[in-house]
N, C-alpha and C positions, 0 to 999 in steps of 0.2 A: 393389526393395521386395518383401518376402515375400508369400506368398499370404494369410497371416493379417493382415498390415498392410493389404493391399488390401481385404480383406473388412471390416476394422474401419473403414477410411476410407469405404467404400461405405455402411456402416450409419450413420455420422455424417452423411454428406451427405444420405442419404435422410431421416434424422430431421429435420435442419435444414430441408429442403425441405417436409416435412410440416407442421412448425411454422409456417413462413412461410405456407403455404396456409391453415392453420387460423386464423391471426391475421387473415387477409383475408376470411374468410367472414362473411356477414351473415345466413346461414340461421338461423332461430330455434332449431331443435333443436340445431344446432352450438353456438350461443351458450349455450344452457342447459347443455350438457355442459361447456363451457369455464368456466362459472361455478362448477361443482363440481370440475372437474379441469382446472386451468389448462394452457394450451398448453405452457408451459415444463416442466411436470411430465411431459408426454408425452416430452419430450427425455430425461428421466431414466429412464423406465420402458421406452420402446420398444426401446432397444438391449439391455436386459436380457431382454426377451421374446424377441428374435431369437436372442441367444446361448443362452438356455435351450432354445429350440425346436430349434436346430441342434446343440446340444451343443458349441459352439465355446468355447474358453478364450481370451479376448482381454484377460486381465488384465495381460499383460506386453508388449503391443505398444508400438511406439515412440510412438504417439499420446499415451500417458500422460506420457511424458517431455517431449514437445513441448508438451503442455498446461501442465505445471508450469513449464517454463523460459521459454516464450514467450507462449502464449495467455493464461494467467492474469496474468502481468505486463502484457500489453497491455490486458487488461480493467481492471486496477487503474488504470492511467494514464488510460484513457478515462473511467472512471466517476468517479474522484477529480477529474479536471480539469473535470467538469461542475458541481462544487460551488464556490460562491463563499463567501468568508468570512462575509458576512451570513447565508447559509444554515447555515454551520457552527455559528453561535451558537444555532440553533434546537434543536440536540440537547439542550442544557440540562443542569442538574445532576441532576434527578430520574431521567431515563432512564439516566444513567450509574450512579447509585446503585442503580437496579433491576438493571442489568447485573452490577455487582459483588456484589450480594446473591445473584444466581443462581450466580456463581462460588463464593462462600463456601459456599453450600448444597451444591454438588457436592463440595467438599472435605471438608465436615464430616459429611455424611449417612452415608457407608459405615462409618466407625468407630462412629457412633451406632447404626446398624442391627445391626452385629455385636455391640456391647456389649449391646443390648437382647435379642438372641437368647440370651444367657446365661441369661435368666430365662424366656424363652418356649420355646426349643428348644435344650437343651444340646448336642445332636448337631450342630446347625448352628454353634454357637459353636466346638466342637471342630474342625469342618471348616475354619473360617477361621483359628483361632488355633493349634491343635495341629498340624494338617496344613499350615498356612501358606498357605492359599489367599488370605489377605489380600494377599499379595504381588502377586496378579494384579489387585487393585482399584486399586492405586496408579498403574500405567500407564494404566488407564482414566481416572482423574482427569486425568492429563496429556493424554491424547488428547482428552477432552471439552472441556477448557479451552484447551490450547495447541497441539493438533494432533500430527502424527506425530513431529515433532522432540522435543517434550516427552515423548511416550510412550516413545521410545527411550532418552532420557536417564534417565528415571525407572525404566525396566526395568533398567538397569545399576545405578542407585543402590540399588534395593530388592532386587537379586539375584533377580529373578523367573526361575524355571526356564524353559528354552526350550519344553518341551512345554506348560506352562501358558500361556506368552506367546502361542504360536501359536493356541491355542483362544480366548484373550482377544481377539486381533485379529479373529477370525471373528465372535465375539459382538458386539464393538464395531461392526463394519461393519454387521451385521444391524440392531442397534438404531438406529444413526444413519440408516440408509436408511429404516427405518420412520418414525422421528421426522421426517425431512425431509418425507415424504409427508403426515404428519399436520399439520405446521406450515403447509404450503401451504394446507390447508383452514381451519385456525384463523385465520390472518391475514386471510382474506377475510371472516371473520365478526366482526372486531374491533369494528365499529360496533354490532352487536347486543349484544356482550358489554358494551360501554360502557353501553348502555341498561339491561341487566340489573343491573349493579353500580352504576348511578347515577353513573358517572364523567362529569363535565361538561367535561373538558379535550379540546378539539378537536385533531386532528392538523393542524398548520399546513400550508398548501399552499406548496410550494416552486416558484418560477418561475425560468425561465432568465433570464440577464442579457444575452443578445445582442440586438442590434437586428434588426428584420425583414429588412433588406438583408443582414445577416451570415449569416442562415440559408441563403441560396442563393448565397453567395459562393464561387466556385471557388478564389479566392486563399486565403480563410480555411481551406477544407478542406485545401488543399495545405500550408499552413503547419502546420496541426494534425498531419497525417499524418507529415510529414517530422520534425517536432520529437519526436513520440512514438517513431518508429522509431530516431532517434539516441539518445534517452534510454534505451530498453530495451537497445540494443546496448552502450552504455557501461556501464550498471549490471550487465548480465549478465556482461560480460567483466571487471568490476572485482571481483566477489565471487561465490562459490559458495553463500554462506549464504542460504537462501530467506527467512528472516525479515528479514535486512537488505535483501534485494532488495525485499520487500514494503514495508518502512518507507520506503526511499529513493524508490521509485517513487510511493508515496502522497504524500510531501512534494513531489516534483517535479510530480505531477499537480495538486496544490493551487496550486503556484506558477504553473504554465502557465495554468491556468484563471483566475487572478486578475491576472496581470501581463503576459501577452502580449495586446496590443490586438486582434489579429485572430483570437483563439481562438474556434473555432466550438463553442459549448456545446451547441447542438442536435444537431450531428453526432456529438460524442463520446458523448452520452447514448444515441442510437440505436445507435451502434457498440458501446457497452458492453453494451446489452441483447442484441444479436445474439451477441456473444462469450460472454455468460452461457449462452445456449442451446447453443452449441458445447461449452462446458466441461461443462455438465450431460450432454450426449450422450456425451461421452468418459467421464465418471464412470460413466454407466450401463453401459458395457462391463464394469465390474468388479462390478456389482450381482449378488451371489451369496448364496443362502441355504442353501447346503449346507456340510457339513464341520464342524458344531458338535459338540464333545464336551466337556461340562463338567457338573459336578454340578448337579442341578436347583435346589438351594438357591442356588447361585451365580447362575444365570440369574434366578431370582425376585428375589433381592436387587437385581440390576442394573435389572430392570424397575421395582421399587418405587422405587429410587434416581432413575430417570429421571422417573417420574410425580411423585414428591415434589418434584423440582426445579421442575417446571412449576407445580405447585400453590402452592409457596412464592412463585414469581414472580407468580402471579395475586394472591395475598394482598398482596404488596408493591406491586403496581400499584394495587390498591384503596386501600391505606393512603396511598400517595403521590399518589393521584388522577392517575395517569399513563394516557394513552391505551392501551388494551389491545393496539394494534398493536405497541407496544414490547415486549410479552412474547414473541411469537414471534421478533421481530427480535433481541432480546437473547439469547433461548434459542439461536437458530441461530448467533449470533455466538460463543456459548460452545461449542456442541456441533457445529455444522456447519463453521464457519470461513470462510475467505476466499472460497471458491467458492460454497457453498450459501447463506450468509447473504444476500448481495445478490440471489440468484435468488429466494429465498422472499419477500424484501421487495418485489421487482418485481411479485409477484402482488397487492400492495396498492397500491403507488405506485412507479413506476420512478424518480421523482425522489428517493426515499429510499434508493436503493442505496448512495450514498456514505456515509451514516450507518451502514449495516450494515457496510461495510468498516472504518470507524473503530473500531467496537466489536469487530470480528473481530481487528483489529490489537492492541487492548488485550488480547484473549484470548490471542493468540499470545505476547505479551510476558510475560504473567503466569502462563502455564500451568505451567511447571516449579516456580515458587514455591508455587503452590497444591498441587501434587503432593507436594512436600517437606513441606508442612504436614499433609497426609493421612498421610504416612508417620510424621511426628512423633507424631500422635495415636495411631496403632496401636502405636508403640513405647513409649508412656507410658500404656498401659491400667492401671487399678488392679489 
């Protein structure tokens, strides 16, 4: 193991230990800090602070590949197997409508903003249309809805220049990092937002389905761990496609949690929460705010785009009378994806992490389609 890999592993271990310590503190001032800055958010920011202070570049260490290929799949199976079919029904039609409305707005708003700039700032319109900076917006649509796979596919489809694409990736990471931090705060204030907007739909409480004796059963834990390990091994060696891995393991997780009699739902939920902390700590190793080189108008449009997406979803939640917690959950499922959506959700209710994963999967499946729609709109300007 290289020196960088050892350093990265040490940072992650130190971060996880700190989060564990924070989560077990009953000191009043510590709890007040955690109410504003959740412990899992420390897992995201602390590695970035260390790498920024030391000047270390840990964006390419093996931990990132390990996380994507093994830790994330493990977390998916654990979290999804904590969900029973009766709980799955709780998601309901309205939160899904809210989620897809957020996706639609992400796809439609950039062409609309560029078109509007023709009347407000002709120079901005020329920047995007004549100098073809619009080609950088299409991969962002794919990234925000479908993740890196959709982003790369759409980069090729729209013929985005390499120099523009590299800057787009940096801006994309900065905005999503900031957005994740903001959503951690917003979701904790969902109940207050409900009162302000007079939304009377409660967020149903999800309860585990295991018996009391099952919670402490060594046999049930052993059955759970062995089954999960075998499932991940088989799926990982069967396909290299990350999307199909996610979908397959999510379906297997649902099946395990509902059809294996000795499945320990309490254990997998706790294990899933711990794995989310580890994933966030590894993601934090890549948190970097340097290297941005794009026209100011491009950056402003993306910021307006992001804020507009959230405001539109707030309006949608109000009209649909949907609990405001669904707004950050659906937004992070769109923008954050399979890793950060359940992490943000856990700041409100850990039992709702499986629902965030379900929405994130929908996002991954539909991302490329939405990006193609954005490209179609740009190509058919009047």
